[in-house]
gemmi code that builds the backbone of each chain (N, CA, C; Angstrom):
import gemmi

chains = {
    "A": [
        ("MET", (18.316, 7.206, -20.292), (17.767, 6.899, -18.971), (17.662, 5.384, -18.786)),
        ("ASN", (18.143, 4.929, -17.642), (18.063, 3.502, -17.302), (16.618, 3.121, -16.999)),
        ("TYR", (16.236, 1.874, -17.297), (14.873, 1.425, -16.997), (14.616, 1.445, -15.484)),
        ("LEU", (15.678, 1.166, -14.724), (15.507, 1.172, -13.252), (15.103, 2.540, -12.751)),
        ("ASP", (15.557, 3.602, -13.430), (15.137, 4.956, -13.045), (13.644, 5.112, -13.170)),
        ("VAL", (13.070, 4.559, -14.259), (11.630, 4.679, -14.459), (10.870, 3.984, -13.332)),
        ("TYR", (11.339, 2.787, -12.962), (10.685, 2.054, -11.874), (10.816, 2.826, -10.547)),
        ("LEU", (11.987, 3.450, -10.378), (12.229, 4.225, -9.163), (11.289, 5.434, -9.101)),
        ("TYR", (11.111, 6.126, -10.216), (10.189, 7.251, -10.227), (8.771, 6.813, -9.993)),
        ("PHE", (8.433, 5.628, -10.526), (7.063, 5.104, -10.335), (6.808, 4.875, -8.838)),
        ("SER", (7.753, 4.229, -8.171), (7.519, 3.931, -6.743), (7.492, 5.200, -5.916)),
        ("VAL", (8.307, 6.199, -6.307), (8.283, 7.482, -5.575), (6.955, 8.178, -5.743)),
        ("MET", (6.422, 8.165, -6.980), (5.119, 8.820, -7.204), (4.005, 8.086, -6.455)),
        ("LEU", (4.130, 6.745, -6.408), (3.122, 5.968, -5.681), (3.169, 6.336, -4.179)),
        ("MET", (4.379, 6.492, -3.667), (4.526, 6.863, -2.262), (3.953, 8.247, -2.007)),
        ("ALA", (4.138, 9.157, -2.973), (3.598, 10.517, -2.824), (2.070, 10.485, -2.802)),
        ("VAL", (1.473, 9.629, -3.633), (0.020, 9.481, -3.611), (-0.459, 8.964, -2.267)),
        ("GLY", (0.270, 7.993, -1.719), (-0.111, 7.442, -0.400), (0.015, 8.481, 0.691)),
        ("ILE", (1.063, 9.283, 0.648), (1.237, 10.317, 1.674), (0.160, 11.392, 1.530)),
        ("TYR", (-0.215, 11.696, 0.313), (-1.303, 12.657, 0.072), (-2.617, 12.151, 0.689)),
        ("GLY", (-2.912, 10.873, 0.443), (-4.135, 10.303, 1.036), (-4.103, 10.285, 2.561)),
        ("LEU", (-2.914, 9.973, 3.092), (-2.780, 9.941, 4.544), (-2.972, 11.326, 5.176)),
        ("LEU", (-2.489, 12.351, 4.479), (-2.593, 13.711, 5.060), (-3.984, 14.305, 4.830)),
        ("SER", (-4.659, 13.957, 3.749), (-5.839, 14.725, 3.387), (-7.164, 14.044, 3.768)),
        ("LYS", (-7.200, 12.715, 3.828), (-8.481, 12.064, 3.998), (-8.834, 11.874, 5.473)),
        ("ARG", (-10.107, 12.006, 5.776), (-10.608, 11.810, 7.140), (-11.576, 10.640, 7.193)),
        ("ASN", (-11.138, 9.522, 6.712), (-11.950, 8.356, 6.646), (-11.073, 7.148, 6.988)),
        ("TRP", (-11.497, 6.341, 7.928), (-10.624, 5.224, 8.383), (-10.205, 4.353, 7.226)),
        ("ALA", (-11.159, 4.029, 6.373), (-10.851, 3.073, 5.287), (-9.853, 3.698, 4.311)),
        ("LYS", (-10.026, 4.982, 4.036), (-9.079, 5.623, 3.113), (-7.705, 5.820, 3.719)),
        ("ILE", (-7.643, 6.011, 5.026), (-6.361, 6.070, 5.693), (-5.638, 4.736, 5.578)),
        ("LEU", (-6.416, 3.652, 5.726), (-5.840, 2.301, 5.604), (-5.386, 2.035, 4.177)),
        ("ILE", (-6.186, 2.473, 3.203), (-5.756, 2.327, 1.789), (-4.487, 3.069, 1.516)),
        ("SER", (-4.383, 4.290, 2.069), (-3.173, 5.088, 1.883), (-1.947, 4.387, 2.518)),
        ("LEU", (-2.146, 3.825, 3.699), (-1.056, 3.107, 4.339), (-0.596, 1.919, 3.499)),
        ("GLU", (-1.568, 1.192, 2.918), (-1.225, 0.064, 2.089), (-0.451, 0.492, 0.859)),
        ("ILE", (-0.874, 1.640, 0.269), (-0.190, 2.142, -0.926), (1.246, 2.499, -0.568)),
        ("ILE", (1.468, 3.120, 0.612), (2.834, 3.469, 1.029), (3.670, 2.228, 1.211)),
        ("VAL", (3.110, 1.213, 1.910), (3.871, -0.012, 2.149), (4.224, -0.707, 0.822)),
        ("LEU", (3.256, -0.775, -0.096), (3.527, -1.447, -1.370), (4.549, -0.687, -2.197)),
        ("SER", (4.504, 0.656, -2.132), (5.507, 1.403, -2.877), (6.899, 1.222, -2.281)),
        ("ALA", (6.971, 1.133, -0.967), (8.246, 0.855, -0.315), (8.768, -0.506, -0.720)),
        ("MET", (7.838, -1.464, -0.832), (8.206, -2.830, -1.241), (8.754, -2.851, -2.645)),
        ("VAL", (8.099, -2.115, -3.542), (8.573, -2.037, -4.948), (9.955, -1.408, -4.966)),
        ("LEU", (10.141, -0.343, -4.228), (11.421, 0.399, -4.199), (12.524, -0.503, -3.694)),
        ("LEU", (12.269, -1.183, -2.537), (13.289, -2.067, -1.968), (13.590, -3.224, -2.894)),
        ("GLY", (12.525, -3.812, -3.460), (12.695, -4.945, -4.322), (13.524, -4.619, -5.550)),
        ("ILE", (13.235, -3.497, -6.194), (13.962, -3.169, -7.404), (15.391, -2.759, -7.083)),
        ("LEU", (15.590, -1.970, -6.033), (16.945, -1.492, -5.724), (17.839, -2.645, -5.240)),
        ("LEU", (17.295, -3.504, -4.388), (18.151, -4.485, -3.750), (18.316, -5.747, -4.585)),
        ("PHE", (17.243, -6.147, -5.300), (17.392, -7.371, -6.094), (18.223, -7.150, -7.345)),
        ("SER", (18.369, -5.913, -7.771), (19.141, -5.689, -8.971), (20.612, -5.450, -8.695)),
        ("SER", (21.046, -5.603, -7.455), (22.462, -5.386, -7.154), (23.149, -6.707, -6.962)),
        ("SER", (24.197, -6.749, -6.156), (25.021, -7.938, -6.049), (24.331, -9.026, -5.196)),
        ("TYR", (25.074, -10.119, -4.937), (24.517, -11.201, -4.131), (24.168, -10.727, -2.735)),
        ("LEU", (25.011, -9.896, -2.161), (24.696, -9.338, -0.820), (23.390, -8.551, -0.858)),
        ("GLY", (23.175, -7.845, -1.979), (21.947, -7.080, -2.122), (20.736, -7.964, -2.131)),
        ("ILE", (20.863, -9.138, -2.804), (19.728, -10.071, -2.833), (19.397, -10.582, -1.438)),
        ("VAL", (20.429, -10.964, -0.676), (20.182, -11.465, 0.685), (19.550, -10.383, 1.557)),
        ("VAL", (20.128, -9.171, 1.503), (19.611, -8.089, 2.286), (18.173, -7.741, 1.858)),
        ("GLY", (17.938, -7.820, 0.546), (16.609, -7.508, 0.018), (15.560, -8.487, 0.491)),
        ("GLN", (15.913, -9.761, 0.515), (14.978, -10.777, 0.990), (14.662, -10.543, 2.465)),
        ("THR", (15.694, -10.249, 3.222), (15.480, -9.971, 4.677), (14.578, -8.781, 4.869)),
        ("PHE", (14.851, -7.714, 4.150), (14.074, -6.505, 4.285), (12.616, -6.752, 3.919)),
        ("ILE", (12.380, -7.503, 2.838), (10.999, -7.637, 2.365), (10.206, -8.578, 3.261)),
        ("VAL", (10.819, -9.644, 3.759), (10.090, -10.468, 4.724), (9.780, -9.674, 5.998)),
        ("LEU", (10.748, -8.822, 6.382), (10.500, -7.951, 7.544), (9.335, -7.013, 7.259)),
        ("LEU", (9.304, -6.498, 6.043), (8.259, -5.546, 5.666), (6.885, -6.190, 5.666)),
        ("VAL", (6.808, -7.454, 5.257), (5.530, -8.148, 5.263), (4.948, -8.231, 6.660)),
        ("PHE", (5.805, -8.663, 7.610), (5.280, -8.825, 8.962), (5.066, -7.483, 9.660)),
        ("LEU", (5.877, -6.496, 9.271), (5.653, -5.141, 9.799), (4.317, -4.628, 9.320)),
        ("ASP", (4.002, -4.906, 8.050), (2.734, -4.423, 7.493), (1.557, -5.074, 8.199)),
        ("SER", (1.674, -6.401, 8.465), (0.545, -7.090, 9.107), (0.362, -6.561, 10.540)),
        ("SER", (1.500, -6.299, 11.216), (1.371, -5.798, 12.598), (0.831, -4.373, 12.636)),
        ("ILE", (1.232, -3.540, 11.645), (0.683, -2.180, 11.547), (-0.825, -2.247, 11.341)),
        ("THR", (-1.249, -3.114, 10.407), (-2.670, -3.175, 10.134), (-3.434, -3.677, 11.353)),
        ("GLY", (-2.934, -4.714, 12.024), (-3.596, -5.226, 13.218), (-3.696, -4.177, 14.320)),
        ("ILE", (-2.607, -3.447, 14.583), (-2.632, -2.432, 15.633), (-3.578, -1.297, 15.277)),
        ("LEU", (-3.553, -0.888, 14.004), (-4.450, 0.222, 13.585), (-5.918, -0.212, 13.741)),
        ("LEU", (-6.219, -1.426, 13.355), (-7.591, -1.881, 13.478), (-8.022, -2.017, 14.921)),
        ("ALA", (-7.093, -2.494, 15.788), (-7.420, -2.554, 17.212), (-7.698, -1.193, 17.773)),
        ("CYS", (-6.867, -0.205, 17.358), (-7.081, 1.165, 17.827), (-8.421, 1.706, 17.353)),
        ("ILE", (-8.753, 1.435, 16.074), (-10.030, 1.941, 15.533), (-11.202, 1.341, 16.300)),
        ("MET", (-11.124, 0.027, 16.571), (-12.235, -0.622, 17.251), (-12.375, -0.092, 18.683)),
        ("LEU", (-11.215, 0.116, 19.365), (-11.267, 0.636, 20.726), (-11.831, 2.047, 20.759)),
        ("ILE", (-11.379, 2.889, 19.797), (-11.870, 4.266, 19.754), (-13.368, 4.290, 19.470)),
        ("TYR", (-13.801, 3.393, 18.561), (-15.215, 3.354, 18.208), (-16.080, 2.920, 19.396)),
        ("ARG", (-15.555, 1.941, 20.150), (-16.328, 1.470, 21.305), (-16.333, 2.474, 22.451)),
        ("LYS", (-15.182, 3.106, 22.666), (-15.034, 4.017, 23.811), (-15.742, 5.336, 23.563)),
        ("PHE", (-15.474, 5.952, 22.413), (-15.944, 7.305, 22.158), (-17.113, 7.389, 21.185)),
        ("LYS", (-17.430, 6.267, 20.533), (-18.528, 6.246, 19.568), (-18.331, 7.276, 18.479)),
        ("VAL", (-17.146, 7.396, 17.949), (-16.893, 8.349, 16.858), (-16.649, 7.551, 15.576)),
        ("LYS", (-17.049, 8.146, 14.443), (-16.845, 7.471, 13.170), (-15.844, 8.210, 12.277)),
        ("SER", (-15.273, 9.277, 12.799), (-14.327, 10.039, 11.990), (-13.175, 10.481, 12.857)),
        ("PRO", (-11.926, 10.534, 12.359), (-10.811, 11.009, 13.154), (-10.989, 12.473, 13.603)),
        ("ASP", (-11.788, 13.239, 12.876), (-12.006, 14.648, 13.252), (-12.743, 14.780, 14.593)),
        ("GLU", (-13.532, 13.741, 14.924), (-14.369, 13.819, 16.119), (-13.628, 13.406, 17.394)),
        ("MET", (-12.362, 13.046, 17.290), (-11.644, 12.563, 18.466), (-11.095, 13.713, 19.263)),
        ("SER", (-11.948, 14.624, 19.708), (-11.468, 15.806, 20.403), (-11.066, 15.487, 21.843)),
        ("LYS", (-11.480, 14.311, 22.358), (-11.146, 13.978, 23.737), (-9.669, 13.628, 23.882)),
        ("LEU", (-9.021, 13.342, 22.791), (-7.602, 12.989, 22.856), (-6.715, 14.240, 22.813)),
        ("LYS", (-7.303, 15.405, 22.619), (-6.485, 16.601, 22.494), (-5.968, 17.128, 23.859)),
        ("GLY", (-6.646, 16.694, 24.955), (-6.165, 17.075, 26.251), (-6.702, 18.421, 26.756)),
    ],
    "B": [
        ("MET", (12.260, -5.726, -24.003), (11.715, -4.411, -24.333), (10.196, -4.398, -24.149)),
        ("ILE", (9.544, -5.534, -24.548), (8.090, -5.616, -24.362), (7.746, -5.586, -22.887)),
        ("ASN", (8.590, -6.307, -22.093), (8.360, -6.298, -20.643), (8.416, -4.898, -20.064)),
        ("VAL", (9.353, -4.115, -20.528), (9.484, -2.750, -20.025), (8.261, -1.916, -20.371)),
        ("ALA", (7.822, -2.037, -21.653), (6.658, -1.256, -22.102), (5.428, -1.655, -21.311)),
        ("VAL", (5.194, -2.978, -21.180), (3.991, -3.429, -20.459), (4.058, -2.998, -19.000)),
        ("SER", (5.264, -3.076, -18.398), (5.357, -2.684, -16.978), (5.091, -1.184, -16.808)),
        ("ILE", (5.526, -0.380, -17.786), (5.248, 1.049, -17.681), (3.737, 1.323, -17.794)),
        ("VAL", (3.087, 0.633, -18.726), (1.620, 0.811, -18.886), (0.896, 0.354, -17.604)),
        ("LEU", (1.313, -0.794, -17.063), (0.669, -1.273, -15.839), (0.974, -0.347, -14.663)),
        ("GLY", (2.160, 0.249, -14.643), (2.475, 1.203, -13.603), (1.603, 2.421, -13.655)),
        ("ILE", (1.349, 2.911, -14.904), (0.468, 4.105, -15.034), (-0.955, 3.733, -14.583)),
        ("ILE", (-1.428, 2.515, -14.950), (-2.765, 2.088, -14.501), (-2.815, 2.017, -12.979)),
        ("ALA", (-1.743, 1.462, -12.384), (-1.704, 1.330, -10.902), (-1.739, 2.718, -10.250)),
        ("LEU", (-0.981, 3.651, -10.819), (-0.943, 4.993, -10.241), (-2.323, 5.648, -10.325)),
        ("PHE", (-2.931, 5.536, -11.495), (-4.257, 6.143, -11.700), (-5.290, 5.508, -10.723)),
        ("SER", (-5.263, 4.184, -10.624), (-6.270, 3.538, -9.782), (-6.006, 3.821, -8.296)),
        ("ALA", (-4.717, 4.026, -7.917), (-4.433, 4.396, -6.523), (-5.029, 5.760, -6.216)),
        ("ILE", (-4.857, 6.708, -7.151), (-5.447, 8.036, -6.927), (-6.977, 7.963, -6.861)),
        ("MET", (-7.552, 7.162, -7.733), (-9.007, 7.058, -7.760), (-9.532, 6.356, -6.498)),
        ("ALA", (-8.757, 5.338, -5.989), (-9.182, 4.660, -4.752), (-9.220, 5.624, -3.577)),
        ("ILE", (-8.329, 6.617, -3.594), (-8.329, 7.576, -2.508), (-9.386, 8.642, -2.722)),
        ("GLU", (-9.585, 9.051, -3.951), (-10.479, 10.189, -4.238), (-11.955, 9.818, -4.406)),
        ("GLU", (-12.223, 8.554, -4.751), (-13.616, 8.166, -5.021), (-14.445, 8.207, -3.731)),
        ("LYS", (-15.636, 8.772, -3.819), (-16.452, 8.937, -2.615), (-17.337, 7.717, -2.315)),
        ("ARG", (-17.725, 6.972, -3.367), (-18.590, 5.813, -3.124), (-17.731, 4.609, -2.732)),
        ("PRO", (-18.048, 3.964, -1.597), (-17.227, 2.867, -1.110), (-17.060, 1.705, -2.073)),
        ("PRO", (-18.132, 1.209, -2.778), (-17.860, 0.068, -3.670), (-16.880, 0.365, -4.774)),
        ("ARG", (-16.996, 1.603, -5.349), (-16.073, 1.950, -6.418), (-14.645, 2.148, -5.908)),
        ("SER", (-14.559, 2.711, -4.677), (-13.220, 2.883, -4.082), (-12.543, 1.533, -3.878)),
        ("LEU", (-13.319, 0.570, -3.381), (-12.755, -0.790, -3.171), (-12.389, -1.436, -4.508)),
        ("LEU", (-13.209, -1.199, -5.530), (-12.928, -1.738, -6.865), (-11.619, -1.167, -7.397)),
        ("TYR", (-11.455, 0.145, -7.235), (-10.198, 0.793, -7.680), (-9.019, 0.222, -6.918)),
        ("PHE", (-9.223, -0.088, -5.628), (-8.097, -0.665, -4.848), (-7.735, -2.037, -5.362)),
        ("VAL", (-8.742, -2.842, -5.713), (-8.422, -4.155, -6.295), (-7.692, -4.022, -7.628)),
        ("VAL", (-8.162, -3.085, -8.458), (-7.475, -2.846, -9.755), (-6.041, -2.397, -9.506)),
        ("PHE", (-5.851, -1.561, -8.502), (-4.502, -1.123, -8.131), (-3.597, -2.287, -7.757)),
        ("SER", (-4.141, -3.173, -6.877), (-3.293, -4.277, -6.413), (-2.987, -5.248, -7.557)),
        ("ILE", (-3.955, -5.509, -8.428), (-3.710, -6.452, -9.520), (-2.728, -5.852, -10.534)),
        ("SER", (-2.891, -4.565, -10.843), (-1.976, -3.963, -11.824), (-0.576, -3.817, -11.246)),
        ("LEU", (-0.497, -3.579, -9.915), (0.841, -3.509, -9.284), (1.508, -4.878, -9.331)),
        ("ALA", (0.722, -5.950, -9.112), (1.291, -7.296, -9.205), (1.768, -7.577, -10.628)),
        ("GLY", (0.988, -7.149, -11.625), (1.399, -7.320, -13.030), (2.645, -6.533, -13.317)),
        ("PHE", (2.739, -5.329, -12.772), (3.956, -4.515, -12.936), (5.161, -5.250, -12.396)),
        ("MET", (5.015, -5.826, -11.192), (6.162, -6.529, -10.579), (6.528, -7.763, -11.379)),
        ("ILE", (5.524, -8.465, -11.928), (5.833, -9.656, -12.728), (6.636, -9.258, -13.962)),
        ("HIS", (6.301, -8.134, -14.578), (7.020, -7.728, -15.790), (8.372, -7.114, -15.444)),
        ("VAL", (8.600, -6.742, -14.165), (9.927, -6.336, -13.746), (10.747, -7.542, -13.313)),
        ("GLN", (10.204, -8.755, -13.470), (10.870, -10.038, -13.146), (10.930, -10.320, -11.658)),
        ("LEU", (10.017, -9.717, -10.881), (10.001, -10.013, -9.434), (8.734, -10.825, -9.163)),
        ("LEU", (8.762, -12.096, -9.542), (7.544, -12.905, -9.555), (7.017, -13.173, -8.126)),
        ("ALA", (7.915, -13.656, -7.250), (7.456, -14.000, -5.910), (7.040, -12.767, -5.102)),
        ("LEU", (7.760, -11.673, -5.386), (7.386, -10.403, -4.744), (6.010, -9.971, -5.205)),
        ("ALA", (5.705, -10.205, -6.487), (4.383, -9.839, -7.018), (3.295, -10.643, -6.327)),
        ("LEU", (3.521, -11.950, -6.179), (2.551, -12.791, -5.491), (2.315, -12.356, -4.081)),
        ("MET", (3.430, -11.993, -3.421), (3.350, -11.561, -2.041), (2.575, -10.236, -1.924)),
        ("ALA", (2.868, -9.302, -2.850), (2.171, -8.027, -2.804), (0.673, -8.219, -3.054)),
        ("LEU", (0.362, -9.139, -3.961), (-1.032, -9.417, -4.257), (-1.746, -9.998, -3.022)),
        ("ALA", (-1.061, -10.945, -2.338), (-1.646, -11.524, -1.126), (-1.862, -10.490, -0.037)),
        ("LEU", (-0.837, -9.632, 0.085), (-0.930, -8.550, 1.095), (-2.089, -7.605, 0.833)),
        ("SER", (-2.200, -7.186, -0.430), (-3.203, -6.151, -0.689), (-4.615, -6.739, -0.730)),
        ("LEU", (-4.740, -7.980, -1.129), (-6.079, -8.596, -1.107), (-6.487, -8.917, 0.327)),
        ("GLY", (-5.509, -9.256, 1.202), (-5.842, -9.414, 2.600), (-6.305, -8.116, 3.201)),
        ("SER", (-5.625, -7.031, 2.816), (-6.035, -5.715, 3.322), (-7.371, -5.312, 2.756)),
        ("PHE", (-7.711, -5.808, 1.570), (-9.005, -5.517, 0.968), (-10.132, -6.009, 1.887)),
        ("ALA", (-9.931, -7.214, 2.474), (-10.968, -7.725, 3.393), (-11.110, -6.809, 4.611)),
        ("PHE", (-9.970, -6.307, 5.118), (-10.021, -5.370, 6.220), (-10.769, -4.115, 5.876)),
        ("ILE", (-10.409, -3.548, 4.721), (-10.971, -2.248, 4.324), (-12.479, -2.394, 4.076)),
        ("ALA", (-12.867, -3.519, 3.450), (-14.296, -3.742, 3.203), (-15.061, -3.820, 4.516)),
        ("THR", (-14.423, -4.425, 5.542), (-15.062, -4.491, 6.856), (-15.137, -3.109, 7.491)),
        ("LEU", (-14.057, -2.346, 7.318), (-14.015, -1.032, 7.957), (-14.973, -0.019, 7.361)),
        ("TYR", (-15.398, -0.222, 6.134), (-16.281, 0.765, 5.511), (-17.629, 0.855, 6.223)),
        ("SER", (-17.983, -0.208, 6.999), (-19.237, -0.128, 7.749), (-19.061, 0.834, 8.943)),
        ("LEU", (-17.831, 1.067, 9.402), (-17.599, 1.974, 10.507), (-17.273, 3.403, 10.041)),
        ("ALA", (-16.904, 3.503, 8.773), (-16.409, 4.800, 8.303), (-17.531, 5.688, 7.843)),
        ("ARG", (-17.215, 6.965, 7.758), (-18.192, 7.932, 7.272), (-17.498, 8.830, 6.236)),
        ("GLU", (-18.257, 9.151, 5.226), (-17.668, 10.005, 4.169), (-17.432, 11.419, 4.673)),
        ("GLU", (-16.295, 11.948, 4.304), (-16.023, 13.348, 4.663), (-16.819, 14.282, 3.748)),
        ("LYS", (-17.276, 15.361, 4.334), (-18.091, 16.283, 3.516), (-17.306, 17.486, 3.030)),
        ("ARG", (-16.377, 17.925, 3.849), (-15.691, 19.156, 3.439), (-14.440, 18.823, 2.611)),
        ("GLU", (-14.134, 19.705, 1.711), (-12.954, 19.534, 0.894), (-12.017, 20.712, 1.167)),
        ("LYS", (-10.779, 20.391, 1.330), (-9.789, 21.438, 1.579), (-9.181, 21.854, 0.252)),
        ("LYS", (-9.159, 23.160, -0.004), (-8.645, 23.626, -1.249), (-7.102, 23.645, -1.262)),
        ("SER", (-6.498, 23.639, -0.088), (-5.030, 23.723, -0.033), (-4.355, 22.388, -0.252)),
        ("LEU", (-5.143, 21.320, -0.491), (-4.544, 20.029, -0.651), (-3.719, 19.906, -1.930)),
        ("GLY", (-4.083, 20.690, -2.918), (-3.295, 20.720, -4.128), (-1.850, 21.156, -3.872)),
        ("LEU", (-1.740, 22.113, -2.950), (-0.392, 22.575, -2.578), (0.378, 21.457, -1.888)),
        ("ILE", (-0.337, 20.703, -1.017), (0.323, 19.612, -0.303), (0.885, 18.575, -1.270)),
        ("VAL", (0.008, 18.135, -2.198), (0.461, 17.101, -3.102), (1.511, 17.627, -4.043)),
        ("ALA", (1.425, 18.895, -4.467), (2.431, 19.450, -5.308), (3.773, 19.538, -4.635)),
        ("SER", (3.743, 19.890, -3.354), (5.020, 19.978, -2.611), (5.619, 18.588, -2.415)),
        ("ILE", (4.744, 17.571, -2.156), (5.268, 16.211, -1.977), (5.936, 15.717, -3.270)),
        ("PHE", (5.238, 15.935, -4.394), (5.794, 15.490, -5.661), (7.091, 16.228, -5.930)),
        ("ALA", (7.104, 17.547, -5.686), (8.311, 18.321, -5.965), (9.467, 17.834, -5.117)),
        ("LEU", (9.207, 17.583, -3.832), (10.299, 17.152, -2.915), (10.812, 15.792, -3.312)),
        ("THR", (9.885, 14.855, -3.580), (10.355, 13.506, -3.901), (11.089, 13.469, -5.236)),
        ("LEU", (10.540, 14.180, -6.232), (11.240, 14.170, -7.530), (12.564, 14.883, -7.460)),
        ("LEU", (12.637, 15.920, -6.640), (13.909, 16.620, -6.443), (14.920, 15.663, -5.823)),
        ("ALA", (14.439, 14.872, -4.803), (15.324, 13.922, -4.159), (15.818, 12.865, -5.144)),
        ("VAL", (14.893, 12.389, -5.985), (15.280, 11.359, -6.942), (16.273, 11.902, -7.943)),
        ("PHE", (16.023, 13.075, -8.465), (16.881, 13.625, -9.526), (18.261, 14.029, -8.989)),
        ("SER", (18.272, 14.453, -7.727), (19.542, 15.051, -7.263), (20.427, 14.087, -6.507)),
        ("ARG", (19.850, 13.119, -5.821), (20.661, 12.317, -4.908), (20.895, 10.865, -5.362)),
        ("VAL", (19.864, 10.237, -5.898), (19.947, 8.793, -6.129), (20.607, 8.530, -7.463)),
        ("GLU", (21.617, 7.660, -7.442), (22.236, 7.225, -8.687), (22.242, 5.718, -8.698)),
        ("LEU", (21.658, 5.127, -9.704), (21.586, 3.648, -9.772), (22.742, 3.151, -10.625)),
        ("ARG", (23.364, 2.112, -10.149), (24.489, 1.535, -10.902), (24.139, 0.204, -11.546)),
        ("GLY", (23.051, -0.422, -11.067), (22.727, -1.765, -11.568), (22.050, -1.737, -12.918)),
        ("GLU", (21.957, -2.909, -13.489), (21.246, -3.094, -14.755), (19.918, -3.787, -14.459)),
        ("VAL", (19.077, -3.902, -15.490), (17.810, -4.621, -15.309), (18.121, -6.091, -15.078)),
        ("PRO", (17.551, -6.685, -14.014), (17.874, -8.083, -13.690), (17.379, -9.015, -14.796)),
        ("GLU", (18.129, -10.088, -14.997), (17.731, -11.053, -16.038), (16.481, -11.796, -15.644)),
        ("MET", (16.571, -12.570, -14.557), (15.384, -13.317, -14.090), (15.510, -13.558, -12.616)),
        ("ILE", (14.720, -12.919, -11.839), (14.807, -13.052, -10.394), (13.436, -13.474, -9.898)),
        ("LEU", (13.384, -14.508, -9.099), (12.108, -14.913, -8.548), (11.732, -14.109, -7.334)),
        ("GLY", (12.626, -13.269, -6.865), (12.285, -12.325, -5.802), (12.577, -12.868, -4.425)),
        ("LEU", (11.870, -13.881, -4.007), (12.059, -14.377, -2.636), (12.445, -15.869, -2.666)),
        ("HIS", (13.154, -16.272, -1.636), (13.507, -17.676, -1.535), (12.249, -18.493, -1.259)),
        ("LYS", (12.314, -19.785, -1.649), (11.131, -20.641, -1.493), (10.708, -20.764, -0.027)),
        ("SER", (11.689, -20.718, 0.877), (11.351, -20.905, 2.299), (10.501, -19.761, 2.843)),
        ("ALA", (10.474, -18.609, 2.137), (9.689, -17.465, 2.631), (8.230, -17.627, 2.273)),
        ("LEU", (7.903, -18.467, 1.310), (6.531, -18.544, 0.836), (5.543, -19.075, 1.893)),
        ("PRO", (5.877, -20.125, 2.695), (4.942, -20.546, 3.755), (4.691, -19.437, 4.768)),
        ("LEU", (5.723, -18.619, 5.039), (5.530, -17.490, 5.981), (4.494, -16.511, 5.414)),
        ("ILE", (4.569, -16.275, 4.099), (3.646, -15.347, 3.486), (2.230, -15.913, 3.490)),
        ("LEU", (2.138, -17.219, 3.251), (0.840, -17.873, 3.288), (0.236, -17.749, 4.690)),
        ("ALA", (1.096, -17.961, 5.717), (0.620, -17.835, 7.101), (0.182, -16.425, 7.376)),
        ("HIS", (0.876, -15.461, 6.812), (0.504, -14.055, 6.972), (-0.864, -13.774, 6.367)),
        ("GLY", (-1.127, -14.370, 5.177), (-2.406, -14.192, 4.531), (-3.538, -14.790, 5.380)),
        ("VAL", (-3.291, -15.977, 5.937), (-4.325, -16.608, 6.789), (-4.549, -15.770, 8.035)),
        ("PHE", (-3.475, -15.178, 8.578), (-3.609, -14.318, 9.756), (-4.474, -13.098, 9.451)),
        ("ILE", (-4.211, -12.479, 8.307), (-4.973, -11.277, 7.927), (-6.459, -11.660, 7.744)),
        ("LEU", (-6.691, -12.765, 7.060), (-8.069, -13.205, 6.783), (-8.812, -13.504, 8.089)),
        ("ALA", (-8.108, -14.192, 9.018), (-8.732, -14.496, 10.316), (-9.057, -13.221, 11.116)),
        ("LEU", (-8.140, -12.262, 11.050), (-8.382, -10.966, 11.729), (-9.600, -10.283, 11.139)),
        ("ALA", (-9.703, -10.288, 9.802), (-10.841, -9.609, 9.158), (-12.159, -10.289, 9.528)),
        ("LEU", (-12.119, -11.640, 9.522), (-13.369, -12.371, 9.854), (-13.766, -12.111, 11.324)),
        ("SER", (-12.750, -12.123, 12.214), (-13.081, -11.896, 13.640), (-13.596, -10.467, 13.858)),
        ("LEU", (-13.032, -9.546, 13.090), (-13.531, -8.145, 13.186), (-14.985, -8.065, 12.743)),
        ("ARG", (-15.304, -8.806, 11.689), (-16.688, -8.792, 11.190), (-17.635, -9.370, 12.212)),
        ("VAL", (-17.173, -10.491, 12.873), (-18.022, -11.118, 13.925), (-18.234, -10.152, 15.092)),
        ("ILE", (-17.158, -9.436, 15.479), (-17.282, -8.466, 16.596), (-18.266, -7.388, 16.230)),
        ("ILE", (-18.185, -6.876, 15.007), (-19.108, -5.815, 14.600), (-20.547, -6.300, 14.581)),
        ("LYS", (-20.748, -7.522, 14.092), (-22.129, -8.070, 14.053), (-22.668, -8.268, 15.461)),
        ("GLU", (-21.814, -8.745, 16.389), (-22.258, -8.891, 17.791), (-22.630, -7.541, 18.384)),
        ("GLY", (-21.800, -6.534, 18.074), (-22.073, -5.205, 18.579), (-23.389, -4.657, 18.033)),
        ("GLU", (-23.667, -4.923, 16.758), (-24.935, -4.458, 16.158), (-26.133, -5.143, 16.774)),
        ("LYS", (-25.981, -6.434, 17.166), (-27.103, -7.138, 17.792), (-27.421, -6.546, 19.167)),
        ("LYS", (-26.348, -6.179, 19.943), (-26.557, -5.616, 21.269), (-27.153, -4.212, 21.133)),
    ],
}
model = gemmi.Model(1)
for chain_id, residues in chains.items():
    chain = gemmi.Chain(chain_id)
    for i, (resn, *xyz) in enumerate(residues, 1):
        res = gemmi.Residue()
        res.name, res.seqid = resn, gemmi.SeqId(i, " ")
        for name, pos in zip(("N", "CA", "C"), xyz):
            atom = gemmi.Atom()
            atom.name, atom.element = name, gemmi.Element(name[0])
            atom.pos, atom.b_iso = gemmi.Position(*pos), 0.0
            res.add_atom(atom)
        chain.add_residue(res)
    model.add_chain(chain)
structure = gemmi.Structure()
structure.add_model(model)
structure.setup_entities()
C-alpha cells in the first residue's frame, strides 16, 4: 500500500465525520465545526493529490487551495450573517425551531 | 519513515478529536477538542511535507475557533438523541471507503519536500486571518450591544 493511500483514507474519514456532524447535530456551533472539518479535509485531499503530481498539478493545486481559503471565509461569513439575522428576526436558538421557513 | 509514522499517529489523534468536538456536550471541552484537532491536523500536514498548507490550515481553523467561541453564546444544547444516526455514519463510511477502494488510483509517490504554497500567497492568507478575526470581534460587539438593549 502506498503512503498516499493512507493519507487519502484519512481525509475521506475526516470528511465522513464532518458530514455526520452536519447531518446529525442541531447546534449552530457544531454545524460550523462540522463545516470546518469538511473544508479542512477537502484541503488535505487536494493538497496531497495535487502537490504530489507533476508541475501542472502543483500550479493547479495552489490555485485550488487559495480558492478554497477564500471560499471558506465567505462561507463562514455568510453563515454567520444568516445566523445573526435568524436570531434577530425569529428569536430562535436552534435550527429545529425555524418552522416559519417551512412555508 | 519516521515522518510517515508520526503523521499517521497525528492523523488518528485529529480524527478522534474531530469526533469528540462534535459529540462533546459541554462547550469548553468541545472547543478544546477543536483546537486539538486543528493543531494535530497542522502537525499531520507538516509531516506530510506540506508546510505552508499546514500554516494556512492552522490560521483558518484558529480563526474559525474565534467564531465558534462567539457563537456558543447563541447556541443551545440539543436534548434528544437520534438512534438512527449510527446507520447514517455507517452508510457514509461505507460509501466513501467503497469509492476510495474501487475508483481512485494514485500514481504519484510521496513528495520529497514541498512547501505547499508560493510565497506570494502568504500575505493573502494573513489578510484572510485578519478578516476572520475582525468579523469575530464585530460579531461579539453586536451581541454585547444586543444584550444591553
